N, C-alpha and C positions, 0 to 999 in steps of 0.2 A: 464214416459212421463213427459215432461216439464209444463204441464198446468193441474191443479186441480182446486177445488173450493176454493176461497181465498179473503180475503178482499183487498181492494186497498191500497197500500202504496206508501209514496214518495211524490214528487211534482207534480202537476197536469200541465201538457203539453198541452193537449187539451181535454176538457171535451164536452160532447154532441156532437160526430161527428154523426151526421146523414147521412148515406151513403146508396144511392139506389142502387140495384141489378146492379154489373158493375163498381162501383167507385172503385178508387184505392188510396192507401197512399203510398207515396214513403219515406221510411227513410233512410237516408244515414248516416253510422256511429253511430249507435243509440244503440250500446250494452247496454244493462241492462234497456231498455225501456220496460215497462210492459203494454201490450195491454190488456184490460177488455172488453169483449162482454156483454153488457146488453141484448139484442135481436139480433135476426138475427143471420149470421154467417159469420166468416172472413175465407179466405185461408191465410196463411202465409208462404213466402217463404224468405228463406234468402240465400245471395250469399256464396258459398262455402260449404253448406249444401245441401246433395242429397235429404234430407226429405222435406217433406211439411206438414204443420200442418193445421188441421181444428179446429177452435175454436168457440164453441157454447156458447148460453146464459148461464151466469153465471160461465163462465170459464175464464181464462187468459192464457197468454203466455208472457213469458220475452225474449226479443230478447237476444241471446245468444253470438252475434259477430258484429264486425263492418262491413263495406262493406255496400251493397246494400240490404235492406229488402222491400219486398212487402206486402202490405195487400190488398186483392182482396174482395170485397163483393160478395157472391155468392147469397145473396137476401137482402133485405132492412134490413140494420143494424145499431144500436146504439151500438157505442163504446167510450171509454175513455182511453187516453194515460197518464200514469204517469211514473215518473223518479225519479232514486235513488238521483240525485243531483238538486239543485235549477237553475242551468245554466250549459251551456256548454254540454247539454246531446246528442246533436247529431249535425252534419254538417249542415243538410238541411232536413227538413220536408215539403212535398208537397201533396196536394190532387186534384185529377182529377176527378170532378164528371161524372158518368155515360153519354154517348153519347156526351161528349165535349173532346177535345184534348190539352187545354191549361190548365195546372196545376197552382193550387193556392196556394202559400207558405203560411203555416202556422208557421214555424219558419226557421229563417236563422241563423246559429251560426255564421257566419261571420260579422253578423250585430248586434251583442248583443251591448246594450246600455252601454256606461260606464258613471260612475258620472264624475263630474267636476274636481274633484281632480284626478281621474284615468287618465283623459285626459293630465292634465296637466303635472302629474308625467312621463306619456309616451313621451311627447313632450320634458322633460327636461332630460330625461335619455337616449335619441337618441345617 
């Protein structure tokens, strides 16, 4: 099985996600992201994987593939997301609180900030 007790590693993507029962997090192209559950329980499903995973307190699950991954809080849950790289760790991460239909963007890989020098160089080498 892909989850066991483990210390968190990598770079913090989103810490302190407090999710009411029925809340969801949608991760697009986030292979390698580690989902750590502090309390509660998450149901994790990945595009192209016929298996579903339930991650309980003190356990973690590392997303194994790109495509769409969904995290669903089966009860009040507190979780953390970490990634093996400091940037470009997903295409998009959104959270939809229980009882709502409007997702909130947690991370948008297409809007990563570039330094002044990176912007100048990208214009120069077009």
